C-alpha positions in Angstrom: -5.9 36.8 -9.5 -6.1 40.4 -8.2 -9.4 42.3 -8.3 -10.1 46.0 -8.6 -12.8 47.5 -6.5 -15.7 45.1 -6.2 -18.3 47.8 -6.6 -20.5 46.7 -9.5 -22.0 48.9 -12.1 -25.8 49.1 -12.2 -26.8 45.7 -13.8 -30.0 46.9 -15.5 -28.9 46.3 -19.1 -27.7 42.8 -18.5 -30.7 42.0 -16.3 -32.9 42.8 -19.3 -30.6 41.0 -21.7 -30.7 37.8 -19.6 -34.5 37.6 -20.1 -34.0 37.0 -23.8 -32.4 34.2 -25.7 -33.0 33.0 -29.3 -34.9 29.8 -29.9 -32.2 27.4 -31.2 -31.8 23.7 -31.7 -29.4 21.3 -30.1 -27.6 21.2 -33.4 -27.0 24.9 -33.3 -25.6 24.7 -29.8 -23.4 21.7 -30.7 -22.0 23.6 -33.6 -20.8 26.4 -31.3 -19.4 23.8 -28.9 -17.4 22.1 -31.6 -15.9 25.4 -32.8 -14.9 26.3 -29.2 -13.5 22.9 -28.5 -11.0 23.4 -31.3 -9.4 26.4 -29.4 -6.1 25.7 -27.7 -3.8 27.5 -25.2 -6.5 29.7 -23.6 -4.5 30.1 -20.4 -6.3 32.1 -17.7 -9.7 32.7 -19.3 -12.5 35.1 -18.3 -15.9 34.1 -19.5 -18.4 37.0 -19.6 -22.1 35.9 -19.5 -21.4 32.2 -18.6 -25.0 31.3 -18.0 -25.3 27.8 -16.8 -21.7 27.0 -17.7 -22.5 25.1 -20.9 -19.7 26.7 -22.9 -17.4 27.0 -19.9 -17.3 23.2 -19.8 -16.3 23.0 -23.4 -13.3 25.3 -23.2 -12.1 24.1 -19.8 -9.5 21.6 -21.1 -7.7 24.4 -23.0 -7.3 26.6 -19.9 -5.2 26.7 -16.8 -7.7 28.8 -14.8 -11.3 30.0 -15.5 -13.3 33.0 -14.2 -16.9 32.2 -15.2 -19.0 35.3 -14.7 -22.6 36.4 -15.1 -24.8 39.3 -13.9 -27.7 36.9 -13.1 -27.6 35.5 -9.5 -29.6 32.5 -10.7 -27.1 31.7 -13.4 -24.2 32.2 -11.0 -25.8 29.8 -8.5 -26.3 27.1 -11.2 -22.7 27.4 -12.5 -21.2 27.4 -9.0 -23.0 24.1 -8.3 -21.9 22.7 -11.6 -18.2 23.5 -11.0 -18.0 23.2 -7.2 -15.7 20.2 -7.6 -13.4 21.8 -10.1 -10.6 23.7 -8.4 -9.6 25.8 -11.5 -13.0 27.4 -12.0 -14.1 30.4 -10.1 -17.7 31.6 -10.6 -18.6 35.2 -9.8 -21.4 37.7 -10.2 -19.9 40.4 -12.5 -21.1 43.2 -14.7 -19.4 43.0 -18.1 -19.5 46.8 -18.4 -17.4 47.2 -15.2 -15.1 44.2 -14.8 -13.5 44.0 -11.3 -10.3 42.5 -12.6 -6.8 44.1 -12.9 -5.5 45.4 -16.2 -3.6 42.8 -18.3 -4.6 39.9 -16.0 -6.3 37.5 -18.5 -5.0 35.4 -21.4 -8.4 35.0 -23.0 -11.9 36.5 -22.8 -14.9 34.6 -24.0 -18.3 36.1 -24.8 -21.0 33.7 -26.1 -24.4 35.0 -27.0 -23.9 38.3 -25.1 -22.6 41.0 -27.4 -25.7 41.2 -29.6 -28.2 41.7 -26.7 -26.6 44.5 -24.6 -27.0 48.2 -25.0 -23.4 49.1 -25.2 -21.3 46.3 -26.7 -18.4 48.7 -27.3 -18.1 49.2 -23.5 -18.0 45.4 -22.9 -15.4 45.0 -25.5 -13.3 47.9 -24.2 -13.4 46.2 -20.7 -12.3 42.9 -22.3 -9.4 44.8 -24.0 -8.3 46.3 -20.7 -8.2 43.0 -18.7 -6.4 41.1 -21.5 -2.7 40.7 -21.4 -0.8 41.8 -24.6 -1.2 39.1 -27.1 -4.4 37.9 -25.4 -7.5 36.8 -27.4 -11.1 37.9 -27.4 -13.4 35.2 -28.6 -17.0 36.1 -29.5 -19.8 33.8 -30.6 -23.3 35.4 -31.2 -26.5 34.2 -32.8 -27.4 36.5 -35.6 -29.9 36.9 -38.4 -27.0 38.0 -40.8 -27.1 35.9 -44.0 -30.4 34.3 -43.0 -33.1 34.3 -45.7 -36.4 36.1 -45.2 -38.0 32.7 -44.8 -35.5 31.6 -42.2 -36.1 34.9 -40.3 -39.8 34.3 -40.5 -39.5 30.8 -39.1 -37.3 32.1 -36.3 -39.8 34.8 -35.4 -42.6 32.2 -35.4 -40.6 29.9 -33.0 -40.0 32.9 -30.7 -43.7 33.5 -30.6 -44.5 29.9 -30.0 -42.2 29.6 -27.0 -43.0 33.2 -25.9 -39.4 34.2 -26.1 -38.9 37.9 -25.3 -36.3 39.6 -27.5 -33.9 42.1 -25.9 -34.8 45.7 -26.5 -31.1 46.2 -27.4 -31.0 43.3 -29.9 -28.8 43.9 -33.0 -27.9 41.9 -36.0 -24.2 41.1 -35.7 -22.1 40.6 -38.8 -18.3 40.1 -39.5 -18.2 43.8 -40.5 -19.7 45.0 -37.3 -17.6 42.6 -35.2 -14.4 43.8 -36.8 -15.5 47.5 -36.3 -16.3 46.9 -32.6 -13.0 45.1 -31.9 -10.7 47.2 -34.0 -12.0 50.4 -32.6 -11.3 49.1 -29.1 -7.7 48.4 -30.1 -7.7 44.8 -31.2 -5.8 43.5 -34.2 -5.8 40.4 -36.5 -9.6 40.0 -36.6 -10.9 36.7 -37.9 -14.6 35.9 -38.5 -16.6 33.0 -39.8 -20.3 32.2 -40.0 -21.6 29.0 -38.5 -24.9 27.2 -39.1 -27.5 26.8 -41.8 -30.9 28.1 -40.6 -30.0 29.8 -37.3 -26.6 31.6 -37.9 -23.8 32.1 -35.4 -21.1 34.7 -35.9 -17.7 33.4 -34.6 -15.1 36.1 -34.2 -11.6 36.2 -32.7 -9.4 39.3 -32.2 -6.0 39.8 -30.5 -4.7 42.5 -28.2 -1.4 43.8 -29.7 1.8 43.4 -27.8 2.3 47.2 -27.9 -0.9 49.0 -26.9 -1.9 52.5 -27.8 -4.9 54.3 -26.3 -8.0 54.5 -28.4 -11.1 56.6 -28.2 -14.4 54.7 -27.5 -16.8 54.4 -30.4 -20.4 53.5 -30.8 -21.7 51.2 -33.6 -23.5 54.1 -35.3 -20.2 55.9 -35.7 -18.4 53.1 -37.4 -17.8 53.1 -41.2 -14.6 51.0 -41.7 -14.7 48.1 -44.1 -13.6 44.6 -43.2 -10.0 43.5 -44.0 -11.5 40.6 -45.9 -14.6 41.6 -47.9 -15.5 37.9 -48.4 -16.3 37.8 -44.6 -19.1 40.3 -45.0 
């Protein structure tokens, strides 16, 4: 794999984001694992925000090569130790807003529990689009309060307080509509979304880079007004 310049962008946003994670149960985590385990033919996969490698391990059988990346040096150290005996996994410290990889060099890009806690998700998605090969897939899974009842949101807030979990200052509620807006404005096509879970919800979203790519203008979430292709997903 060929890299671009290894000069990283300032990691402030992701450093702050890494300090926050929702309080979730093992069942919530297992639900995401099961959905990811159903994916096939991921080829050369880039994982952005790999953390301790929990989900890296799940998708590994469907890949031929994996670049597991995170902005946190601590998380990179843990993942490196976890996969030190696996020759097809490379763990690197990388900023998702300035990926050091060549254009059209990846078959798949995976983002789990990242896109909803960074300041500029459109930049991260644009970078994913750039490094994907034509026909490559972007796979997003993000915890969300979308479709949660007021009571479920109250319970989640109480659990966060109990365990002193600090919410990212950039936290946003992701939905199928917002996911489609973010990915389609970056140039992705064929969006597919589904909601996982019962109390704590997870948005699962897949989009594809077209075989013929046209340049698109970057867009922020506030600027988006398009409706989803399938209203039932909203």
